[in-house]
C-alpha positions in Angstrom: 12.9 4.9 -29.1 16.5 5.6 -30.3 19.3 3.0 -30.3 21.2 4.8 -27.5 18.1 4.9 -25.3 17.3 1.4 -24.0 14.7 0.7 -21.3 16.1 -0.5 -18.0 15.4 -4.0 -16.9 12.9 -4.8 -14.1 15.6 -5.7 -11.6 17.3 -2.3 -12.0 14.0 -0.5 -11.8 13.2 -2.4 -8.6 16.5 -1.3 -7.0 15.9 2.3 -8.0 12.4 2.2 -6.6 13.5 0.7 -3.3 16.2 3.4 -3.0 13.7 6.2 -3.7 11.3 4.8 -1.0 14.2 4.6 1.5 15.2 8.2 0.6 11.7 9.5 1.1 10.5 7.5 4.1 13.7 6.4 5.9 15.6 3.2 6.2 13.1 1.5 8.5 10.0 2.4 6.7 9.0 -1.3 6.3 9.1 -2.1 10.0 5.7 -3.1 11.3 5.5 -0.2 13.8 6.3 2.4 11.2 2.6 2.3 10.0 3.4 2.1 6.3 1.7 -0.6 4.3 2.4 -1.6 0.7 -0.9 -1.4 -1.1 0.4 -2.3 -4.6 3.8 -2.9 -6.0 5.8 -4.2 -9.0 9.2 -3.5 -10.5 8.3 -0.1 -11.8 5.7 1.2 -9.3 4.7 1.1 -5.6 1.8 2.5 -3.7 2.3 2.9 0.1 -0.3 3.9 2.6 -0.2 5.3 6.1 -3.4 6.4 7.7 -5.1 8.8 5.2 -2.1 9.3 3.0 -1.1 7.4 -0.2 2.4 7.8 -1.7 2.9 6.6 -5.2 6.5 5.9 -6.5 6.9 5.4 -10.3 10.1 4.5 -12.2 9.9 5.2 -15.9 11.7 3.1 -18.5 14.9 5.2 -18.4 15.2 5.1 -14.6 13.7 8.5 -13.5 11.6 8.4 -10.4 8.3 10.3 -9.9 6.7 10.6 -6.5 3.1 11.6 -5.9 1.5 12.1 -2.4 -2.3 12.1 -2.3 -5.0 11.6 0.3 -6.9 8.3 0.3 -9.5 7.9 -2.4 -13.3 7.4 -1.9 -12.9 3.7 -2.8 -10.4 3.2 0.0 -12.8 5.0 2.5 -15.7 2.8 1.4 -13.6 -0.4 1.7 -12.6 0.5 5.2 -16.2 1.3 6.2 -17.4 -2.1 4.8 -14.5 -3.9 6.6 -15.6 -2.3 10.0 -19.2 -3.1 9.3 -18.4 -6.7 8.5 -16.2 -7.0 11.6 -18.9 -5.6 13.9 -21.6 -7.7 12.3 -19.5 -10.8 12.7 -18.9 -10.1 16.4 -22.7 -9.4 16.9 -23.6 -12.7 15.2 -21.0 -14.5 17.3 -22.4 -13.1 20.6 -25.9 -13.9 19.5 -25.0 -17.5 18.7 -23.2 -17.8 22.0 -26.2 -16.5 23.8 -28.5 -18.9 22.0 -26.3 -21.9 22.7 -26.0 -20.8 26.4 -22.3 -20.0 26.6 -23.1 -16.4 27.8 
């Protein structure tokens, strides 16, 4: 790296990142009813998810932003499947226990 090219500090990268997210998704992207969820984030990167779409925002060390939009990966699909299976199994066990105890 040359002397005139210094990396930007994390706080400045975070501000650039937040502005890029607002520019791409709108000012109210982080409202609960917008559907966007932050999957992973730090000063130089953020991954947001909505339904079956991931959007990755990257800020390099000189402040340039790169945005990538991709469908969810197989790991995310598998995780969602396991979460639903766990939820349904928990409900089934709960109803079974309630039936055994006599509450139903």
